[in-house]
N, C-alpha and C positions, 0 to 999 in steps of 0.2 A: 504493500500499500503506500510505500515511500514516495512512488511516483505520483501520487496525489498531491504531495506537500506543493503549497504554492500556486495550484490548478485555481482558475476563477469559474465558479459554478453558479449556474443557475437552478434553481428547482421549483417547478410550479405544484401548486397543492401544497405549500410548505408550512400551511397549519395543521394538517390532518395528521392522521396516524403515520402513515408511511413517511410522508414530509418531515416531521418532527425528529424522528428516528434516524433518517437518512442525512439531514442537515447535521444533525449532533455529530454522526459517525463521520461524515466528510470534514467537517470542522476539528475534529480529532484527529485527522490523519493529515491535518495541514493545510487544508484547502480552504479558500476564501469563498464564503458562501452567501448569495442573496436569494432571497424566495420571492415567490409572487403568490396571491391568494387571494380571494374574493373577501375573505374575513381574517385579516393579519392577526394573529394571536402576540400579544405584548411579551408572552413569556416562550415564544418559539425558539429562542436560544441563537438566531440568527436575524439579519434585517429581513424584514418581510413587507414588501411593498404592495399597496392595494391593487387589485386588478381584477375585474370580471373578464375572464377568458372568453367569454361567449361574446363578447363586445369588440367586434372586428375594429372598430375606430379606435379603443383604448388600449388594445394590445401591443402594437408597434412603439406606443410612447412608453407604456411600461417596461418592455424589453429595452428600450434605449437608454431609460434612466438606469435599470439595474446593471447595464453594461458599464454605463459611465462610472458608476459607483464602484464596479469592480476593476475597472480601468483596463476591461477587455473580455473576451469570454473564450475560454476553452473547453467547458462541457454544458449541455444544457439536458437536464433531466425532466422529460414530459411525465410527470407523476400524478397530476391532477386527474381526477376519475370521480364518476358516480355510478351507483347501482339502482335497482328497482325491478319490480315484476313487472313483466311484459309477455303475455302470452302471443306466440306468433299467429295464432288464429283470429285474434281480435285486430280492428285497426288501428294504426299508430295514433297515439295520442300524444299528450303535452311531455308524458313520462319519457315516451319513445323519444320524442324530439329533443329534450334535453339531455338525454344521455349521448345521442349521437352528436349534439353540439359540444359536450364536455369532452368526452372520450376520445372523439375524433378530431371536429372541426379545430377546437381549441389547441389541440397539440399541432394540427396542420398550421394555423394560423401564427401559434408562438415559434413554431420552427422556421417558419419562412422569414419571420422579423429577425432570427436571431442568425439565421444562415451567413448574411456578410462578414460578421465578426468571426464565425466558426470558420468558415473557409479561410479568412486571413490567419486564423491562429492555428490552422490544420489540426482543428477540435474535434470533437465527438458529440453525438447524439444518442441518448438512450431513451427508448420508449418504454413504459411499464404496462405492459399488457395484461394478458390474463390466460391461465389455461384452457379457460372457456374460449378462446380465440380459435382453437382448434379441437377442442372436446365440448361442444355446446350442450345446453342442458334445456329440457322445456320449461317454458314458464318466464324464461329469462332472455328473450329472443334480442330485446334491444341490447343488453350488456355484451353477449355474445357476438352479435352482427358488428356493433361500435368496436368492439376488440379485434375482431378480424379484419375489419376495414381499416383500422389503425396498423395491423401488421402489413396489409398490403400496401398501405402510404409508406411505410418503412423500406419495403423492398423496392418501391419506385425510386424513393429517394437516393437509395444506395445506388442504383443505376445513374443517376443524374449527378451526384456530388460524392460519390465514394472515393474518387480519386484524391480528395483533399478532406474529406470529413468522414469519420468513421460513424457508422450506424448500427446500433445494436437493439435488440429487444428481449425484454425480459419478463418470464411468463410466470408470476406467482399462483398458487392455488388459493384457497380460502384463508384469509387472515381476520381474526377478530377486529373488528373496526365499525363505525358508524355507518359504513357504506351499506352494511347488510341490515339496517334497521327497519328500514320500509318493506323489505322482503320478508323479514321475519313478521311484522305488523300483518302482512297480507296472508299469514299462516302458510308462508312457502320457504319456509327454514331450509337451509341447505345440510343442515344436521343429518349425518349419513349416507349423504350423497357426496360430498366434497370433503376431503381430510384436510383438516386445519393444520395450518403450519405457523411458526413463530413469525413475527415481522422482523426479528433480527436475522434469520436467515435470507428474507428477501432484500434487505438491506446490504448484507454481505455479498450477495449476487451481483446487487448493481456495482459495489465497490470494485469486486472483481472484474466486471466489464469495463468500468472506467479506468483500472490500474493496468488492464492487459496491454502488452506491447502492442498487440494489434487489436482493433475492436472485434469482438466476437460478434456473429451474425444474431445467432439465437441462444438464449442463456435461460436453463431451469434453475429453480431455485433449490430442488431437492432431488436425491437420487431416483425417489418415486416419480417426480416431474419429469426426468428426463426419459425414463420408461413410458409414461403416459404421452409425451410428446410423440417419440418414436412410434408407438403404437398408433396415434391418430394420423400421423403421416404416412405409414406403410401398411397399416392395418386398418383402415377406415371402418370396414364394414364390421369387423370385430369390435372395434371402439363403439360403434353404434349399438351393438348387442348388449356389450357390458352395461351402456348406460340405460337401455330399455329394461334391462333385468333389474337394475338397483331402482328404477323409478317405478316399475312393477311392484317391487316388495315393498315400497311406501303406500303405494296406494291399496294394496290388499291388507296393509296393517292399520288402514285407517288414517294416515297421517295427513291427507290433504282433505279429507271429509267437510272442514271448515272452511277451506280456501275458496271463495266464490269464483276467484281466477282460473282455479283448476276443475272447476265443475264439468266442463266440456270432456276433458281427457279422463276424469274418473269414469264419467258416465260410460263413455265409450269403450274404457277397459274393462267395464263390469259387464256391458253387453256382449262383449268377445268372450268373457268367461263362460257365459251362461249356454 
């Protein structure tokens, strides 16, 4: 991690669970960190500038202010993200649009604003995606779609600027944080579907990607994560069957009976079983 010393780093979503831990770890490794967040926390541990990343007019100015404060930019970590229930069978609503705005378009516009400085510094950009980008789950379509689209954006960006800027994608699994609150309130907890992992493991994976001699393309956060990513890429049919079996088990156990958004899926599963 000594290669992080003196690096000038911008972290989005710096007041959130990942952002706080990541900013502290990067600062501890000697990096100079400035954050962006819609709700700057006074106890974030690093300077956090206010910015609504869904505001296309506000992002360039906020990125410019952060770069000027840092004196340049070596690393951008697109960490900001939101979740929420969104069945694929229902028409897209404000919840869906908000997830696409924050998880995809905010990262896109922040990266675009930061690219001139990253190119000048031969820097790096890291996108915090999700294992659901490759292993989507039912009833969370907006999150999976937005994260898969984020990976596609990273791949396209790598082709365009990869000669000058390293582009990495990190794939966490489920980490306990407020991002899951709305899903739990809707009766759609991921308990028993996605294995939780500690936030420290995600932070270490991001640090490894930032400190590697060459920017890695895709970064799993655990050994199980590496297996799941390989399974999703090379045996997607098997991956689908495993997800279906897990969800069928939850339906059979009655775990989704009180979730209105799951009513259609539960009804069809029980019709099929008869």
